[in-house]
C-alpha positions in Angstrom: -13.1 11.9 9.6 -12.4 15.2 10.5 -15.0 17.7 8.8 -14.0 21.8 9.3 -16.0 24.4 7.3 -14.1 26.7 5.0 -14.4 30.5 5.4 -13.6 32.6 2.3 -12.7 35.7 2.2 -12.9 37.8 -0.6 -13.3 42.1 -1.4 -15.5 43.3 -2.4 -15.7 45.6 -5.5 -18.6 47.2 -4.9 -18.4 51.0 -3.7 -21.0 52.4 -1.3 -23.8 53.7 -2.8 -23.8 51.0 -5.6 -25.7 48.5 -6.0 -24.4 44.7 -6.5 -25.5 43.6 -10.2 -28.2 40.3 -10.3 -25.8 38.3 -11.3 -22.8 38.3 -8.0 -23.4 36.1 -5.6 -23.5 36.7 -2.3 -20.7 35.5 -0.2 -22.3 33.6 2.1 -23.9 31.3 -0.8 -20.6 30.5 -2.1 -18.9 28.8 1.1 -19.3 25.0 0.8 -18.4 22.0 3.4 -15.0 20.8 2.7 -14.2 17.3 4.6 -11.2 16.7 5.4 -9.2 13.1 6.4 -6.2 12.0 8.7 -3.5 10.3 6.8 -1.7 7.5 8.6 1.2 9.8 7.9 0.0 12.3 10.1 -0.8 14.7 7.2 -4.2 16.6 7.3 -5.8 16.5 3.9 -8.7 17.1 2.1 -11.2 14.3 1.6 -10.7 12.2 -2.3 -13.9 11.7 -3.9 -13.8 7.9 -4.6 -15.6 5.6 -6.7 -14.2 2.1 -6.3 -15.5 -0.7 -7.6 -14.5 -3.5 -4.9 -15.5 -1.1 -2.0 -14.2 1.6 0.1 -10.3 1.5 0.0 -10.3 -1.9 -1.2 -7.3 -2.4 -4.1 -6.6 -5.5 -6.0 -2.8 -7.1 -6.3 -1.4 -9.4 -8.5 1.5 -10.8 -6.9 4.0 -12.6 -9.1 6.3 -15.3 -8.0 8.5 -17.0 -9.9 6.1 -19.8 -11.2 2.6 -18.9 -10.3 0.4 -15.3 -9.5 -2.1 -14.7 -6.9 -4.7 -11.7 -7.1 -4.7 -10.5 -3.3 -7.6 -8.0 -2.2 -6.4 -5.7 0.6 -7.4 -2.1 1.8 -5.2 0.5 0.1 -3.6 1.9 3.8 -2.7 -1.3 4.1 1.5 -1.5 4.5 3.8 -4.6 2.7 4.4 -6.0 6.2 0.4 -6.9 6.3 0.5 -8.2 2.5 3.0 -10.9 4.0 0.8 -11.8 6.6 -1.6 -12.3 3.8 1.0 -13.9 1.4 1.8 -16.1 4.2 -1.8 -17.9 4.4 -1.4 -18.0 0.5 1.8 -19.6 0.7 3.9 -21.3 2.0 6.5 -18.9 2.8 6.8 -17.0 6.3 6.9 -13.0 7.0 10.3 -13.0 7.6 11.4 -15.7 4.4 9.4 -12.8 2.0 11.0 -10.1 -0.3 8.5 -7.7 -2.0 9.2 -5.5 -4.9 7.5 -2.6 -6.3 8.8 -0.6 -9.3 11.7 -2.7 -9.0 12.4 -1.3 -5.4 12.6 -4.1 -2.4 9.7 -2.2 -0.1 10.1 -2.4 3.7 7.5 -3.7 5.9 6.6 -0.1 7.9 5.9 1.0 4.4 1.9 1.7 3.4 1.0 0.9 -0.3 -0.4 3.6 -1.2 2.4 6.0 0.3 4.4 4.3 -2.5 1.8 4.3 -5.2 0.4 0.9 -5.3 -2.9 1.1 -7.1 -5.7 -0.9 -8.5 -4.6 -3.8 -10.1 -0.9 -3.0 -10.0 1.5 -5.4 -9.8 4.2 -6.8 -6.9 6.7 -9.3 -7.3 7.7 -11.7 -4.8 10.6 -13.1 -3.8 12.0 -15.6 -1.6 14.8 -14.2 0.2 18.3 -15.6 -0.8 20.0 -15.5 3.0 17.5 -17.8 4.5 17.3 -19.7 1.7 21.1 -20.9 1.8 20.1 -21.4 5.5 17.2 -24.1 4.8 19.8 -25.9 2.3 22.1 -25.8 4.6 20.3 -27.5 7.5 18.6 -29.6 5.3 22.2 -30.8 3.9 23.7 -31.3 7.3 20.7 -33.4 8.8 20.9 -35.8 5.9 23.9 -38.7 6.3 26.6 -38.7 3.7 26.7 -41.8 2.3 29.9 -41.5 -0.1 31.3 -45.2 -1.5 35.2 -43.1 -2.6 35.3 -42.0 1.1 34.7 -45.2 3.3 37.6 -46.7 5.1 37.7 -50.5 5.7 39.5 -51.4 8.5 
């Protein structure tokens, strides 16, 4: 976290010989301290005050598959790749076999959750990659022997 002090420059409306009214504040008393934070994208922004219930920066995401759903608590600044790693522990799918969709779009592994707008109690859809699913089915079909009685040849 980076702390920078802000300096406020203002023009004084008082003229020489005119006393400041009691309601006017001195510029030195107006200056406050602004807290800054560096975002993962490299942008320096003013730190937001957060009132999170679960913990500092933690969000709960509901990940829905075809037949079931999982509530996962992750850091808000995590990536979709890190979410896939957590989901691989919960489901039997490897991270490369997973496709995560948020707001109707498939998200890349290097995209940050907070940058695409994932907030607390949002829903993410988990699908199995159809190309890898097809390869699994072809591999299982090759491994099993073919026992078709109509095609047997007797000599």
